[in-house]
C-alpha positions as CSV (number, residue, x, y, z in Angstrom):
1,M,0.0,0.0,0.0
2,T,1.3,3.4,-0.9
3,P,1.1,5.6,2.2
4,G,-2.0,7.9,2.0
5,A,-2.9,6.7,-1.5
6,G,-6.2,5.1,-0.7
7,L,-8.3,7.8,1.0
8,D,-11.5,8.3,-0.9
9,W,-13.3,10.2,1.9
10,D,-15.9,11.9,-0.3
11,R,-17.3,8.6,-1.7
12,A,-17.2,6.9,1.7
13,L,-19.2,9.7,3.3
14,E,-21.7,9.6,0.4
15,L,-22.3,5.8,1.0
16,I,-22.6,6.2,4.7
17,D,-25.0,9.1,4.4
18,A,-27.3,7.2,2.0
19,A,-27.3,4.0,4.1
20,D,-30.0,3.0,6.5
21,E,-28.2,-0.1,7.7
22,V,-24.4,-0.6,8.1
23,V,-22.5,-3.8,9.0
24,L,-19.1,-3.4,10.5
25,V,-16.5,-6.2,10.8
26,C,-12.9,-6.3,12.1
27,H,-10.3,-9.0,11.8
28,I,-10.5,-12.4,13.6
29,G,-9.0,-12.5,17.0
30,P,-9.5,-8.8,17.5
31,D,-7.0,-6.6,19.4
32,G,-7.6,-3.3,20.9
33,D,-7.3,-1.4,17.7
34,A,-9.6,-3.6,15.7
35,L,-12.4,-3.8,18.3
36,G,-11.9,-0.4,19.8
37,S,-12.1,1.3,16.4
38,M,-15.0,-0.8,15.2
39,L,-17.1,-0.1,18.3
40,A,-16.3,3.6,18.3
41,V,-17.5,3.9,14.7
42,A,-20.5,1.7,15.3
43,Q,-21.7,4.0,18.2
44,V,-21.3,7.1,16.0
45,L,-23.3,5.5,13.2
46,R,-26.0,4.4,15.7
47,G,-26.1,8.0,16.9
48,L,-26.7,9.1,13.3
49,G,-29.8,7.0,13.2
50,K,-28.4,4.0,11.3
51,S,-29.2,0.4,12.1
52,V,-25.8,-1.0,13.0
53,A,-24.4,-4.5,13.5
54,A,-20.8,-5.2,14.4
55,S,-19.0,-8.5,14.3
56,F,-15.9,-10.6,13.6
57,G,-15.3,-14.1,12.4
58,E,-15.1,-17.2,14.5
59,P,-14.1,-17.8,17.1
60,F,-16.6,-15.2,18.2
61,T,-15.1,-14.5,21.6
62,V,-14.2,-11.0,22.9
63,P,-10.8,-11.2,24.7
64,P,-11.2,-10.6,28.5
65,S,-9.0,-7.5,28.3
66,L,-11.3,-5.8,25.9
67,R,-14.7,-6.5,27.5
68,F,-14.7,-3.1,29.2
69,L,-15.1,-1.3,25.9
70,P,-18.4,0.6,25.5
71,G,-20.6,-0.5,22.6
72,M,-20.5,-4.3,23.3
73,E,-24.3,-4.4,22.9
74,L,-23.8,-3.7,19.2
75,L,-21.9,-6.9,18.7
76,T,-23.7,-9.8,17.0
77,G,-22.4,-13.3,16.1
78,P,-21.3,-13.7,12.5
79,G,-24.3,-15.9,11.8
80,G,-26.6,-13.0,12.6
81,L,-25.4,-10.7,9.8
82,P,-27.3,-10.1,6.6
83,F,-26.3,-12.5,3.8
84,R,-25.7,-9.6,1.4
85,P,-25.1,-6.3,3.3
86,A,-26.0,-3.1,1.5
87,L,-23.0,-1.4,3.1
88,M,-20.2,-3.1,4.9
89,I,-17.2,-1.4,6.6
90,T,-14.1,-3.5,7.4
91,L,-11.7,-2.2,10.1
92,D,-8.1,-3.1,10.7
93,A,-8.1,-6.0,8.3
94,A,-5.2,-6.0,5.8
95,G,-7.0,-8.4,3.4
96,P,-10.1,-10.6,3.1
97,D,-8.3,-13.5,4.7
98,R,-8.1,-11.6,8.0
99,L,-11.9,-11.7,8.1
100,G,-12.1,-15.5,8.4
101,S,-15.6,-16.7,7.6
102,L,-16.9,-13.2,7.0
103,A,-14.7,-12.8,4.0
104,A,-17.5,-14.3,1.9
105,T,-19.9,-11.7,3.4
106,A,-17.6,-8.9,2.4
107,A,-17.4,-10.3,-1.1
108,R,-21.2,-10.2,-1.4
109,A,-21.7,-6.7,0.0
110,D,-23.2,-4.2,-2.4
111,A,-20.8,-1.5,-1.2
112,L,-17.6,-2.1,0.9
113,I,-15.6,0.5,2.7
114,V,-12.1,-0.6,3.8
115,L,-10.7,1.3,6.8
116,D,-7.2,0.1,7.5
117,H,-3.5,1.1,8.2
118,H,-1.6,-2.1,7.2
119,A,1.2,-1.9,4.6
120,S,0.6,-5.5,3.5
121,G,-2.4,-7.7,2.6
122,G,-4.6,-8.8,-0.2
123,S,-7.0,-6.8,-2.2
124,F,-10.7,-6.6,-1.1
125,A,-11.7,-5.6,-4.6
126,D,-10.6,-8.9,-6.1
127,G,-13.6,-11.1,-7.0
128,R,-16.2,-8.5,-6.0
129,D,-19.0,-7.2,-8.2
130,G,-19.9,-4.3,-5.8
131,E,-18.2,-1.0,-5.2
132,T,-15.1,-1.0,-3.0
133,V,-14.0,2.3,-1.4
134,M,-10.6,2.5,0.3
135,L,-9.8,4.5,3.4
136,A,-6.3,3.1,3.8
137,D,-3.1,4.7,4.9
138,A,0.0,2.7,5.8
139,E,1.5,5.8,7.6
140,A,-1.4,5.9,10.1
141,A,-0.2,4.6,13.5
142,A,-3.4,2.8,14.1
143,T,-6.8,2.2,12.5
144,A,-8.1,4.3,15.4
145,V,-6.4,7.3,13.7
146,L,-8.4,6.7,10.5
147,A,-11.6,6.0,12.5
148,D,-11.2,9.4,14.3
149,D,-10.7,11.1,10.9
150,L,-14.0,9.4,9.7
151,I,-15.9,10.5,12.8
152,R,-14.7,14.1,12.4
153,R,-15.6,14.2,8.8
154,L,-19.1,12.9,9.8
155,G,-19.3,16.0,11.9
156,V,-19.9,14.1,15.2
157,P,-18.2,15.3,18.4
158,L,-16.4,12.8,20.5
159,T,-18.3,11.3,23.5
160,P,-16.5,9.7,26.4
161,D,-17.6,6.2,25.2
162,V,-16.4,6.7,21.6
163,A,-13.2,8.3,22.8
164,Q,-12.5,5.3,25.0
165,G,-12.6,2.9,22.1
166,L,-10.3,5.1,20.0
167,Y,-7.9,5.5,22.9
168,A,-7.8,1.7,23.3
169,G,-6.9,1.3,19.7
170,L,-4.3,4.1,19.7
171,A,-2.6,2.8,22.8
172,S,-2.6,-0.8,21.6
173,D,-1.0,-0.3,18.2
174,T,1.6,2.2,19.5
175,G,2.6,-0.2,22.3
176,S,1.3,2.2,24.9
177,F,3.0,5.0,23.0
178,K,6.4,3.3,22.9
179,Y,6.7,2.2,19.2
180,P,8.3,4.2,16.4
181,C,4.9,5.0,15.0
182,T,4.2,7.3,18.0
183,T,4.3,10.7,16.2
184,P,3.3,14.2,17.3
185,Q,0.0,13.6,15.6
186,V,-0.6,10.5,17.7
187,H,0.0,12.5,20.9
188,D,-2.3,15.2,19.6
189,L,-5.1,12.7,19.1
190,A,-4.4,11.3,22.5
191,R,-4.8,14.8,23.9
192,R,-8.2,15.2,22.3
193,L,-9.3,11.8,23.6
194,L,-8.3,12.7,27.1
195,E,-10.2,16.0,26.8
196,A,-13.2,14.0,25.7
197,G,-13.2,12.1,29.0
198,V,-10.8,9.2,28.6
199,R,-9.2,7.9,31.8
200,P,-5.8,6.4,30.6
201,E,-5.1,4.7,33.8
202,K,-8.3,2.7,33.6
203,I,-7.7,1.6,30.0
204,S,-4.0,0.7,30.6
205,R,-5.1,-1.4,33.6
206,E,-7.6,-3.3,31.5
207,L,-5.4,-3.8,28.5
208,W,-2.1,-4.7,30.1
209,D,-2.2,-5.1,33.9
210,R,-4.8,-7.8,34.4
211,A,-4.2,-11.6,34.3
212,P,-5.1,-14.7,36.2
213,F,-2.4,-16.3,38.4
214,G,-2.2,-19.2,35.8
215,Y,-0.8,-16.7,33.3
216,L,2.3,-16.4,35.5
217,Q,2.8,-20.2,35.2
218,V,2.3,-20.1,31.4
219,L,4.7,-17.2,31.1
220,S,7.3,-19.0,33.3
221,G,7.2,-22.0,31.0
222,A,7.4,-19.9,27.8
223,L,10.4,-18.0,29.1
224,G,12.1,-21.2,30.2
225,R,11.8,-22.6,26.7
226,A,13.0,-19.4,25.0
227,R,15.9,-19.8,22.5
228,L,18.3,-17.2,21.4
229,E,19.8,-17.3,17.9
230,R,22.4,-14.6,17.7
231,S,23.2,-15.1,14.0
232,A,19.6,-14.9,12.7
233,A,18.0,-11.9,11.2
234,G,21.1,-10.8,9.5
235,G,23.2,-11.1,12.6
236,R,20.8,-8.9,14.6
237,G,19.5,-11.8,16.7
238,L,16.3,-13.8,17.1
239,V,14.7,-14.9,20.3
240,W,11.7,-17.3,20.1
241,T,9.5,-19.6,22.2
242,T,6.3,-21.6,22.1
243,V,3.1,-21.9,24.0
244,Q,1.2,-25.1,23.5
245,T,-2.5,-25.6,23.9
246,G,-1.9,-27.9,26.9
247,D,0.3,-25.3,28.6
248,R,-2.6,-22.8,28.9
249,S,-5.4,-25.3,29.4
250,V,-3.8,-26.8,32.4
251,C,-3.3,-23.3,33.9
252,G,-6.8,-22.1,33.0
253,V,-5.5,-19.4,30.6
254,T,-7.3,-18.5,27.4
255,Y,-5.7,-18.1,24.1
256,E,-6.4,-14.3,24.1
257,Q,-4.5,-13.9,27.4
258,L,-1.2,-14.9,25.8
259,E,-0.7,-11.5,24.2
260,G,1.7,-10.3,26.9
261,V,4.3,-13.1,26.4
262,I,5.9,-11.5,23.4
263,D,6.3,-8.2,25.3
264,Q,8.6,-9.9,27.8
265,L,10.5,-11.7,25.1
266,R,11.2,-8.6,23.1
267,R,13.2,-7.1,26.0
268,T,16.1,-9.4,25.1
269,E,19.0,-7.1,24.3
270,E,20.8,-9.6,22.1
271,A,17.8,-10.0,19.7
272,E,16.3,-7.6,17.2
273,V,13.4,-9.9,16.5
274,A,11.1,-11.7,19.1
275,V,8.8,-14.5,18.1
276,V,6.1,-16.5,20.0
277,C,4.5,-19.5,18.4
278,K,1.0,-20.0,20.0
279,Q,-0.8,-23.2,19.3
280,T,-4.5,-22.8,18.5
281,D,-7.3,-25.2,19.5
282,A,-7.1,-26.6,16.0
283,G,-3.5,-27.6,16.5
284,D,-1.8,-25.2,14.1
285,W,0.2,-22.2,15.2
286,Y,-0.3,-18.5,15.2
287,V,3.1,-16.9,15.0
288,S,3.5,-13.4,16.5
289,T,6.6,-11.4,15.6
290,R,8.0,-8.1,16.9
291,S,11.0,-6.0,15.7
292,K,12.7,-3.1,17.4
293,G,12.8,-1.4,14.0
294,G,15.9,-2.6,12.3
295,V,14.2,-5.6,10.6
296,D,10.9,-5.5,8.7
297,V,8.9,-8.4,10.2
298,G,5.8,-7.3,8.2
299,R,7.6,-8.0,4.9
300,A,8.9,-11.4,6.2
301,C,5.4,-12.4,7.5
302,A,3.9,-11.4,4.1
303,L,6.2,-13.9,2.5
304,L,4.7,-16.6,4.7
305,G,1.1,-15.7,4.0
306,G,0.6,-13.2,6.8
307,G,1.3,-9.6,7.2
308,G,1.3,-6.6,9.5
309,H,3.7,-3.7,10.1
310,R,7.5,-3.2,10.1
311,T,7.7,-3.7,13.9
312,A,4.7,-6.0,14.5
313,A,3.3,-8.8,12.3
314,A,2.0,-12.4,12.3
315,F,1.2,-15.4,10.2
316,N,-0.5,-18.8,10.6
317,A,1.5,-22.0,10.1
318,A,1.3,-25.8,10.4
319,G,4.1,-28.1,11.4
320,E,6.6,-28.3,14.2
321,P,7.7,-25.0,15.8
322,A,11.4,-25.6,14.8
323,E,10.3,-26.0,11.2
324,I,8.2,-22.9,11.3
325,I,11.1,-20.9,12.8
326,D,13.3,-22.3,10.0
327,R,10.9,-20.9,7.4
328,L,10.7,-17.6,9.3
329,R,14.4,-17.3,9.5
330,D,14.6,-17.7,5.7
331,A,11.8,-15.2,5.2
332,L,13.7,-12.6,7.4
333,C,16.8,-13.1,5.3
334,A,14.8,-12.7,2.1
335,A,13.0,-9.6,3.4
336,G,16.3,-8.1,4.4
337,E,17.7,-8.7,0.9
338,T,14.6,-7.2,-0.7
339,E,14.8,-4.1,1.6
340,S,18.5,-3.7,0.8
341,R,17.9,-3.8,-3.0
342,F,15.0,-1.3,-2.6
343,T,17.2,1.1,-0.6
344,T,20.0,0.8,-3.1
345,D,17.7,1.4,-6.0
346,T,16.2,4.4,-4.3
347,E,19.6,5.9,-3.7
348,R,20.5,5.4,-7.4
349,I,17.3,7.2,-8.4
350,A,18.0,10.0,-6.0
């Protein structure tokens, strides 16, 4: 995605203004940015008199850390959505595959608005007969930034409930304002959200500072299995670990409660890239990756069928964890070579 290239605000506003019913969906396994942004926009559209339904693909389970978000009453299971929505808005989904079972619903929608900030992902327009309008900007720190822009263009003032969802999204995708995407514009949006009534200490507590005791046991096991590969990622270092289904089920920890494991792993000074392979209930693996900025994990994950951002990305994989790490190691190498060629070509053009 070319930064800022896909922003057809005028057409999006026309479609929303003409719609009586709007279906909103975010990516499967929603995080704070996906769910917070979706519920914020859903509440605004409801306030404008629209009939609104918000959802995400199976497993249709809201992570415990996000259940405090206002607007939960607007959520409906994926089976309760119209077969062919007149207007559908996707949020924080890089491509149709990130919608899971609802990708087919998006393909059938008469009109589709894509609100997203990912640099990688498939095209929503492929295979669609209906109109597709892009509100996509890879330079936006979070989908919440674009959701705020949409809300302002709709002429709706921020309420405390709407601001809370946007703040959860902004804080989530900036790593609590620690990642390189934390720009002056991000802090300006945070200021406006605080002025609208957000309590940052409450949101931070819900997002990052709550976990059952069993989580400590799972974390202990994951850290004990951690492996450091100093020569990987072009010599910048790779640290990785695994969490199997049995590990968390014995300790009474849900899949959604594993998000914090990688934050501990990425503190490793000797590793630029941190990876956690989390086994799903189906037996395959969801592989989360983080970079400190020197390696583009989004590019590497895209080579493996996933995607994301330069410093945070993921992909799904089958097989043994060691084999998956082998494939990721090769992808990191290939992504680095591609980036080097791009940089060299850019310098030549300049």
